[in-house]
DSSP file (Angstrom, degrees, kcal/mol; ACC not computed):
  #  RESIDUE AA STRUCTURE BP1 BP2  ACC     N-H-->O    O-->H-N    N-H-->O    O-->H-N    TCO  KAPPA ALPHA  PHI   PSI    X-CA   Y-CA   Z-CA
    1    1 A M     >        0   0    0      0, 0.0     4,-1.9     0, 0.0     5,-0.1   0.000 360.0 360.0 360.0 -45.9   -1.6  -19.3   -9.1
    2    2 A W  H  >  +     0   0    0      1,-0.2     4,-2.2     2,-0.2     5,-0.1   0.835 360.0  56.1 -68.3 -31.7   -1.8  -17.6  -12.5
    3    3 A M  H  > S+     0   0    0      2,-0.2     4,-2.5     1,-0.2    -1,-0.2   0.901 106.9  49.7 -66.3 -39.5   -2.9  -14.3  -10.9
    4    4 A M  H  > S+     0   0    0      2,-0.2     4,-2.5     1,-0.2     5,-0.2   0.913 110.7  49.2 -64.9 -42.0    0.1  -14.3   -8.7
    5    5 A I  H  X S+     0   0    0     -4,-1.9     4,-2.2     1,-0.2    -1,-0.2   0.897 111.7  50.2 -63.3 -39.6    2.4  -14.9  -11.6
    6    6 A G  H  X S+     0   0    0     -4,-2.2     4,-2.4     2,-0.2    -2,-0.2   0.905 110.7  48.5 -64.8 -42.5    0.7  -12.1  -13.5
    7    7 A I  H  X S+     0   0    0     -4,-2.5     4,-2.2     1,-0.2    -2,-0.2   0.920 113.3  46.8 -65.3 -43.7    1.0   -9.6  -10.6
    8    8 A I  H  X S+     0   0    0     -4,-2.5     4,-2.3     2,-0.2    -1,-0.2   0.882 111.4  52.7 -65.5 -37.5    4.7  -10.5  -10.2
    9    9 A S  H  X S+     0   0    0     -4,-2.2     4,-2.2     2,-0.2    -2,-0.2   0.923 109.6  47.5 -63.9 -44.1    5.2  -10.1  -13.9
   10   10 A V  H  X S+     0   0    0     -4,-2.4     4,-2.3     1,-0.2    -1,-0.2   0.903 110.9  52.7 -63.9 -40.0    3.6   -6.7  -14.0
   11   11 A G  H  X S+     0   0    0     -4,-2.2     4,-2.2     1,-0.2    -2,-0.2   0.903 109.1  49.1 -60.6 -41.6    5.8   -5.7  -11.0
   12   12 A L  H  X S+     0   0    0     -4,-2.3     4,-2.6     2,-0.2    -2,-0.2   0.880 109.1  52.1 -66.7 -37.6    8.9   -6.8  -12.8
   13   13 A V  H  X S+     0   0    0     -4,-2.2     4,-1.6     2,-0.2    -2,-0.2   0.909 110.2  49.1 -63.6 -41.1    7.9   -4.8  -15.9
   14   14 A I  H  X S+     0   0    0     -4,-2.3     4,-2.1     2,-0.2     5,-0.3   0.910 111.1  50.0 -64.2 -41.4    7.4   -1.7  -13.8
   15   15 A V  H  X S+     0   0    0     -4,-2.2     4,-2.3     1,-0.2    -2,-0.2   0.931 110.2  49.7 -62.1 -45.5   10.8   -2.3  -12.1
   16   16 A M  H  < S+     0   0    0     -4,-2.6    -1,-0.2     1,-0.2    -2,-0.2   0.800 114.5  45.9 -65.4 -27.7   12.5   -2.7  -15.5
   17   17 A A  H  < S+     0   0    0     -4,-1.6     4,-0.3    -5,-0.2    -1,-0.2   0.846 124.6  27.4 -82.2 -34.0   10.9    0.5  -16.8
   18   18 A E  H  X S+     0   0    0     -4,-2.1     4,-1.6    -5,-0.1     3,-0.3   0.836 107.1  64.3-101.0 -37.8   11.6    2.7  -13.7
   19   19 A V  H  X S+     0   0    0     -4,-2.3     4,-2.5    -5,-0.3     5,-0.2   0.881  95.5  57.2 -64.5 -42.4   14.7    1.6  -11.9
   20   20 A P  H  > S+     0   0    0      0, 0.0     4,-2.5     0, 0.0    -1,-0.2   0.903 108.6  47.1 -58.4 -39.6   17.3    2.2  -14.6
   21   21 A S  H  > S+     0   0    0     -3,-0.3     4,-2.0    -4,-0.3    -2,-0.2   0.881 111.8  50.8 -69.4 -35.2   16.4    5.9  -14.9
   22   22 A L  H  <>S+     0   0    0     -4,-1.6     5,-2.4     2,-0.2     4,-0.3   0.881 112.4  46.6 -67.4 -36.8   16.5    6.3  -11.1
   23   23 A I  H ><5S+     0   0    0     -4,-2.5     3,-1.0     3,-0.2    -2,-0.2   0.908 111.0  51.9 -70.0 -41.7   19.9    4.6  -10.9
   24   24 A R  H 3<5S+     0   0    0     -4,-2.5    -2,-0.2     1,-0.3    -1,-0.2   0.890 112.6  44.9 -61.3 -39.7   21.2    6.8  -13.8
   25   25 A K  T 3<5S-     0   0    0     -4,-2.0    -1,-0.3    -5,-0.2    -2,-0.2   0.477 109.3-127.9 -82.7  -1.9   20.1   10.0  -12.0
   26   26 A Q  T < 5 +     0   0    0     -3,-1.0     2,-1.1    -4,-0.3    -3,-0.2   0.887  50.9 158.1  55.4  45.7   21.5    8.7   -8.7
   27   27 A E     >< +     0   0    0     -5,-2.4     4,-1.7     1,-0.2    -1,-0.2  -0.719   5.4 165.0 -98.9  82.5   18.2    9.2   -6.9
   28   28 A K  H  > S+     0   0    0     -2,-1.1     4,-2.2     2,-0.2    -1,-0.2   0.883  71.5  51.4 -70.9 -39.6   18.7    6.8   -4.0
   29   29 A K  H  > S+     0   0    0      1,-0.2     4,-2.4     2,-0.2    -1,-0.2   0.928 112.0  46.8 -64.9 -43.4   16.0    8.1   -1.8
   30   30 A Q  H  > S+     0   0    0      1,-0.2     4,-2.7     2,-0.2    -1,-0.2   0.861 110.2  54.4 -65.2 -34.9   13.4    7.9   -4.6
   31   31 A L  H  X S+     0   0    0     -4,-1.7     4,-2.5     2,-0.2    -1,-0.2   0.902 108.9  47.9 -65.5 -41.2   14.6    4.4   -5.4
   32   32 A W  H  X S+     0   0    0     -4,-2.2     4,-2.6     2,-0.2    -2,-0.2   0.929 113.7  46.7 -64.5 -45.5   14.1    3.3   -1.8
   33   33 A V  H  X S+     0   0    0     -4,-2.4     4,-2.6     1,-0.2     5,-0.2   0.923 113.1  49.9 -63.1 -43.5   10.6    4.8   -1.7
   34   34 A F  H  X S+     0   0    0     -4,-2.7     4,-2.5     1,-0.2     5,-0.2   0.928 112.4  47.3 -58.6 -46.8    9.7    3.3   -5.1
   35   35 A A  H  X S+     0   0    0     -4,-2.5     4,-2.6     2,-0.2     5,-0.2   0.918 113.1  47.6 -64.1 -44.4   11.0   -0.1   -3.9
   36   36 A I  H  X S+     0   0    0     -4,-2.6     4,-2.4     1,-0.2    -2,-0.2   0.939 115.1  44.7 -63.7 -46.7    9.1    0.0   -0.6
   37   37 A L  H  X S+     0   0    0     -4,-2.6     4,-2.6    -5,-0.2    -1,-0.2   0.878 114.2  49.6 -66.6 -37.2    5.8    1.1   -2.2
   38   38 A L  H  X S+     0   0    0     -4,-2.5     4,-2.9    -5,-0.2     5,-0.3   0.921 112.2  47.3 -68.0 -42.8    6.1   -1.4   -5.1
   39   39 A I  H  X S+     0   0    0     -4,-2.6     4,-2.6    -5,-0.2    -2,-0.2   0.915 113.6  49.0 -63.5 -41.8    6.8   -4.3   -2.7
   40   40 A L  H  X S+     0   0    0     -4,-2.4     4,-2.5    -5,-0.2    -2,-0.2   0.925 113.8  46.0 -62.5 -44.8    3.9   -3.2   -0.5
   41   41 A G  H  X S+     0   0    0     -4,-2.6     4,-2.2     2,-0.2    -2,-0.2   0.915 114.7  45.9 -65.7 -43.8    1.6   -3.0   -3.5
   42   42 A V  H  X S+     0   0    0     -4,-2.9     4,-2.4     2,-0.2     5,-0.2   0.911 113.7  50.4 -65.8 -41.4    2.6   -6.3   -5.0
   43   43 A G  H  X S+     0   0    0     -4,-2.6     4,-2.4    -5,-0.3    -2,-0.2   0.919 112.1  46.2 -63.1 -44.1    2.3   -8.0   -1.6
   44   44 A L  H  X S+     0   0    0     -4,-2.5     4,-2.3     2,-0.2    -1,-0.2   0.881 112.1  51.8 -66.4 -37.3   -1.2   -6.6   -0.9
   45   45 A S  H  X S+     0   0    0     -4,-2.2     4,-1.9     2,-0.2    -2,-0.2   0.912 111.0  46.7 -65.6 -41.7   -2.3   -7.6   -4.4
   46   46 A I  H  X S+     0   0    0     -4,-2.4     4,-1.4     2,-0.2    -2,-0.2   0.910 111.7  51.5 -66.1 -41.0   -1.0  -11.1   -4.0
   47   47 A A  H  <>S+     0   0    0     -4,-2.4     5,-2.5     1,-0.2    -2,-0.2   0.889 108.6  52.0 -62.1 -38.1   -2.7  -11.3   -0.5
   48   48 A K  H ><5S+     0   0    0     -4,-2.3     3,-1.3     1,-0.2    -1,-0.2   0.880 107.2  51.6 -66.8 -37.3   -6.0  -10.1   -2.1
   49   49 A T  H 3<5S+     0   0    0     -4,-1.9    -1,-0.2     1,-0.3    -2,-0.2   0.790 107.4  53.7 -69.5 -25.5   -5.8  -12.8   -4.8
   50   50 A L  T 3<5S-     0   0    0     -4,-1.4    -1,-0.3    -5,-0.1    -2,-0.2   0.313 117.6-115.9 -88.3   8.7   -5.3  -15.4   -2.0
   51   51 A N  T < 5 +     0   0    0     -3,-1.3     2,-0.4     1,-0.2    -3,-0.2   0.826  56.8 162.3  60.0  36.7   -8.5  -14.0   -0.3
   52   52 A V      < -     0   0    0     -5,-2.5     2,-0.5    -6,-0.1    -1,-0.2  -0.711  46.1-112.0 -82.7 135.0   -6.6  -12.8    2.8
   53   53 A H        -     0   0    0     -2,-0.4    -1,-0.1     1,-0.0    -5,-0.0  -0.566  32.5-166.7 -70.8 120.4   -8.7  -10.3    4.8
   54   54 A I        -     0   0    0     -2,-0.5    -1,-0.0    -6,-0.0    -3,-0.0  -0.946  20.6-128.4-108.6 115.6   -7.0   -6.9    4.5
   55   55 A P        -     0   0    0      0, 0.0     3,-0.0     0, 0.0     0, 0.0  -0.296  19.0-115.6 -67.5 147.8   -8.3   -4.5    7.1
   56   56 A N    >>  -     0   0    0      1,-0.1     3,-1.4     2,-0.0     4,-0.7  -0.680  14.5-139.2 -79.8 129.6   -9.5   -1.1    6.0
   57   57 A P  H 3> S+     0   0    0      0, 0.0     4,-1.5     0, 0.0     3,-0.4   0.773 100.7  67.9 -61.3 -24.4   -7.4    1.7    7.5
   58   58 A L  H 3> S+     0   0    0      1,-0.2     4,-2.4     2,-0.2     5,-0.2   0.820  89.9  62.9 -65.1 -29.6  -10.6    3.7    8.0
   59   59 A E  H <> S+     0   0    0     -3,-1.4     4,-2.1     1,-0.2    -1,-0.2   0.880 102.3  49.9 -62.5 -38.1  -11.7    1.1   10.7
   60   60 A A  H  X S+     0   0    0     -4,-0.7     4,-2.0    -3,-0.4    -1,-0.2   0.904 110.4  49.7 -67.0 -41.5   -8.6    2.1   12.8
   61   61 A L  H  X S+     0   0    0     -4,-1.5     4,-2.6     1,-0.2     5,-0.2   0.910 111.1  49.0 -63.8 -41.7   -9.5    5.8   12.5
   62   62 A I  H  X S+     0   0    0     -4,-2.4     4,-2.0     1,-0.2    -1,-0.2   0.907 108.7  54.3 -63.5 -41.2  -13.1    5.2   13.5
   63   63 A F  H  < S+     0   0    0     -4,-2.1    -1,-0.2     1,-0.2    -2,-0.2   0.901 115.5  38.4 -59.6 -42.2  -11.9    3.1   16.5
   64   64 A F  H  < S+     0   0    0     -4,-2.0     4,-0.4     1,-0.2    -2,-0.2   0.872 123.3  38.1 -78.9 -37.8   -9.7    6.0   17.8
   65   65 A Y  H  X S+     0   0    0     -4,-2.6     4,-2.4    -5,-0.2    -2,-0.2   0.586  93.6  82.1 -95.7  -9.5  -11.9    8.9   17.0
   66   66 A Q  H  X S+     0   0    0     -4,-2.0     4,-2.5    -5,-0.2     5,-0.2   0.918  92.4  49.4 -62.8 -44.7  -15.4    7.5   17.8
   67   67 A P  H  > S+     0   0    0      0, 0.0     4,-2.1     0, 0.0    -1,-0.2   0.907 112.5  48.6 -61.7 -38.7  -15.1    8.2   21.6
   68   68 A I  H  > S+     0   0    0     -4,-0.4     4,-2.4     1,-0.2     5,-0.2   0.918 111.2  50.3 -65.0 -42.3  -13.9   11.7   20.9
   69   69 A S  H  X S+     0   0    0     -4,-2.4     4,-2.4     1,-0.2    -1,-0.2   0.900 109.1  51.8 -62.2 -41.0  -16.8   12.2   18.6
   70   70 A D  H  X S+     0   0    0     -4,-2.5     4,-1.9     2,-0.2    -1,-0.2   0.911 110.4  48.2 -63.6 -42.0  -19.3   10.9   21.1
   71   71 A V  H  X S+     0   0    0     -4,-2.1     4,-1.9     2,-0.2    -2,-0.2   0.927 112.6  47.8 -63.8 -45.0  -18.0   13.3   23.8
   72   72 A V  H  X S+     0   0    0     -4,-2.4     4,-2.0     1,-0.2    -2,-0.2   0.892 110.4  52.6 -64.3 -39.2  -18.2   16.3   21.5
   73   73 A M  H  X S+     0   0    0     -4,-2.4     4,-1.2     1,-0.2    -1,-0.2   0.867 108.1  50.4 -66.2 -35.0  -21.7   15.3   20.4
   74   74 A T  H  < S+     0   0    0     -4,-1.9    -1,-0.2     1,-0.2    -2,-0.2   0.874 110.6  50.2 -70.6 -34.5  -22.9   15.2   24.0
   75   75 A W  H  < S+     0   0    0     -4,-1.9    -2,-0.2     1,-0.2    -1,-0.2   0.882 112.3  47.3 -66.5 -37.5  -21.4   18.6   24.7
   76   76 A L  H  <        0   0    0     -4,-2.0    -1,-0.2     1,-0.2    -2,-0.2   0.679 360.0 360.0 -81.7 -17.1  -23.1   20.1   21.6
   77   77 A S     <        0   0    0     -4,-1.2    -1,-0.2    -5,-0.2    -2,-0.2   0.472 360.0 360.0 -97.5 360.0  -26.5   18.6   22.3
């Protein structure tokens, strides 16, 4: 519980430090990207503190490219 509160607090501090300058400079695209990445990061951090299994993106790449690798290896041997 305290870890979640800490993660959200750090997220809010980051928002208070970064968002005003982005609004002043009228950088709407950067503000959207910042918000999406921050929400994604805070969400993943909270999920990690709750011991939720977060799959490794490398596993998906291995799943897709392993058959291709096997075919190429048979051609080369």
